[in-house]
matplotlib code that plots the C-alpha trace (Angstrom):
import matplotlib.pyplot as plt

x = [114.6, 111.5, 112.2, 115.8, 114.6, 112.0, 114.5, 116.9, 114.2, 113.2, 116.9, 117.4, 114.3, 115.3, 118.8, 117.6, 114.9, 117.4, 120.0, 121.0, 119.9, 116.4, 117.4, 117.1, 120.5, 120.7, 120.0, 122.6, 121.5, 123.4, 122.9, 123.8, 123.8, 123.9, 120.8, 122.4, 123.0, 119.4, 118.1, 120.0, 118.7, 115.1, 112.3, 111.0, 108.0, 110.1, 112.5, 109.6, 108.2, 111.3, 113.7, 111.4, 108.7, 106.0, 102.7, 101.3, 97.7, 95.3, 94.3, 97.2, 99.4, 99.0, 100.2, 97.1, 94.9, 97.7, 96.8, 99.4, 101.6, 105.0, 106.9, 107.2, 110.7, 112.0, 112.2, 115.4, 117.5, 115.6, 115.3, 112.4, 109.7, 106.3, 104.8, 101.7, 100.0, 99.8, 98.3, 94.7, 92.3, 91.9, 89.7, 92.1, 93.7, 97.2, 98.7, 98.0, 99.6, 98.8, 102.5, 106.0, 108.9, 110.4, 113.3, 112.8, 111.0, 111.9, 109.6, 109.6, 106.9, 105.7, 104.0, 103.5, 99.7, 99.8, 99.4, 101.7, 101.6, 103.8, 105.9, 107.6, 110.9, 113.1, 115.5, 118.1, 118.2, 115.9, 113.5, 110.1, 107.4, 104.2, 102.5, 101.1, 97.7, 95.8, 92.7, 93.7, 92.2, 91.3, 91.5, 95.3, 97.4, 95.0, 97.6, 97.3, 100.7, 99.6, 102.4, 103.1, 103.1, 106.0, 108.1, 107.7, 108.7, 106.7, 108.6, 106.3, 106.6, 108.6, 107.1]
y = [53.0, 55.0, 57.6, 58.2, 58.4, 61.0, 63.0, 63.0, 64.3, 67.1, 68.1, 68.2, 70.4, 72.8, 73.2, 73.7, 76.2, 78.3, 78.3, 81.3, 79.5, 80.7, 84.4, 86.4, 87.8, 91.6, 93.0, 95.3, 98.5, 100.9, 103.6, 102.6, 104.9, 104.5, 105.1, 108.3, 109.5, 108.7, 110.5, 113.7, 113.9, 112.8, 114.4, 112.4, 111.3, 110.2, 108.3, 106.6, 105.3, 104.8, 103.4, 101.9, 100.6, 102.8, 103.8, 107.3, 108.0, 107.6, 110.9, 112.8, 113.2, 116.1, 113.7, 111.5, 113.9, 115.3, 114.9, 117.1, 115.7, 114.6, 111.9, 110.5, 110.0, 108.3, 110.9, 109.3, 109.0, 110.8, 107.6, 107.7, 105.3, 106.1, 108.2, 110.4, 108.8, 105.5, 107.2, 106.7, 107.4, 104.1, 105.7, 104.2, 107.5, 106.8, 107.6, 104.7, 103.6, 100.7, 100.1, 101.1, 102.3, 99.0, 98.0, 100.9, 98.9, 95.8, 93.4, 91.3, 89.7, 91.4, 89.4, 92.2, 91.9, 88.1, 87.3, 87.8, 91.1, 92.1, 95.0, 97.5, 99.2, 101.5, 99.3, 102.0, 102.7, 100.1, 102.6, 101.2, 102.6, 100.7, 97.5, 96.2, 94.5, 92.8, 95.0, 97.7, 98.8, 95.7, 97.6, 98.1, 95.9, 94.9, 96.1, 98.8, 100.1, 101.7, 104.1, 106.3, 110.0, 110.8, 108.2, 110.2, 113.6, 114.8, 116.3, 118.3, 117.8, 120.6, 122.7]
z = [124.9, 123.9, 126.5, 125.4, 121.8, 122.7, 124.7, 121.8, 119.4, 121.9, 122.3, 118.5, 118.1, 120.9, 119.4, 115.9, 116.8, 118.7, 116.0, 114.0, 110.8, 111.5, 111.4, 108.2, 107.1, 107.2, 103.8, 102.4, 100.5, 98.3, 100.9, 104.4, 107.4, 111.2, 113.3, 114.5, 111.0, 110.0, 113.0, 112.1, 108.5, 109.0, 111.0, 114.0, 111.9, 109.0, 111.3, 113.0, 109.7, 107.5, 110.1, 112.8, 110.4, 111.9, 110.5, 110.3, 111.2, 108.2, 106.5, 108.2, 105.1, 102.7, 100.0, 100.4, 98.4, 96.2, 92.5, 90.9, 88.2, 89.3, 91.1, 94.6, 96.0, 99.2, 102.0, 103.2, 100.1, 97.3, 95.2, 92.7, 93.9, 92.4, 89.5, 89.9, 87.0, 89.0, 92.1, 93.0, 95.9, 97.7, 100.5, 103.1, 104.2, 102.8, 99.5, 97.2, 93.9, 91.6, 90.8, 91.8, 89.6, 88.4, 90.7, 93.2, 95.9, 97.8, 99.6, 102.8, 104.9, 108.0, 110.8, 113.3, 113.2, 113.6, 109.9, 106.9, 105.0, 102.1, 103.4, 101.0, 101.5, 99.4, 97.5, 97.7, 101.5, 103.0, 104.5, 105.3, 103.0, 103.8, 102.5, 99.2, 99.0, 96.2, 96.4, 94.0, 90.7, 88.7, 85.4, 85.9, 88.2, 90.9, 93.5, 96.1, 97.3, 100.6, 101.4, 104.4, 103.2, 105.6, 103.8, 100.6, 99.0, 96.1, 93.2, 90.9, 87.1, 85.5, 82.7]

ax = plt.figure().add_subplot(projection="3d")
ax.plot(x, y, z, "-o")
ax.set_aspect("equal")
plt.show()
């Protein structure tokens, strides 16, 4: 009796762990393209970061030390993501911001390194941007949006 009960429990666990209920549903974004379409409009580096959730080498982006006035847009769909007034030098080697434009960025949890990190993506096209951490400037938001420069296009302020 105990054996059959144990086998039943194990069978239920195996079935439930293998079910599609554990999978996250695919998020739908206002701009949807096929992988082939993205590969035709993005550079190899942009595709690696935005579509494959890659990470560029630290200190490799010219946007890391860019302190001009303007805005930062998604390199895939041109959506406004960050403003220059919220950019700061985090010393990490990636462009960093203490806040995003409200509604421009979506979040998910990334476990690629074995622990949970808050991953950021463009809310308009789903392109991977980077991660957000709670070690930013305390005098503002306390957040550090650590963003891959290749995921961004800088638009200088006019006038």
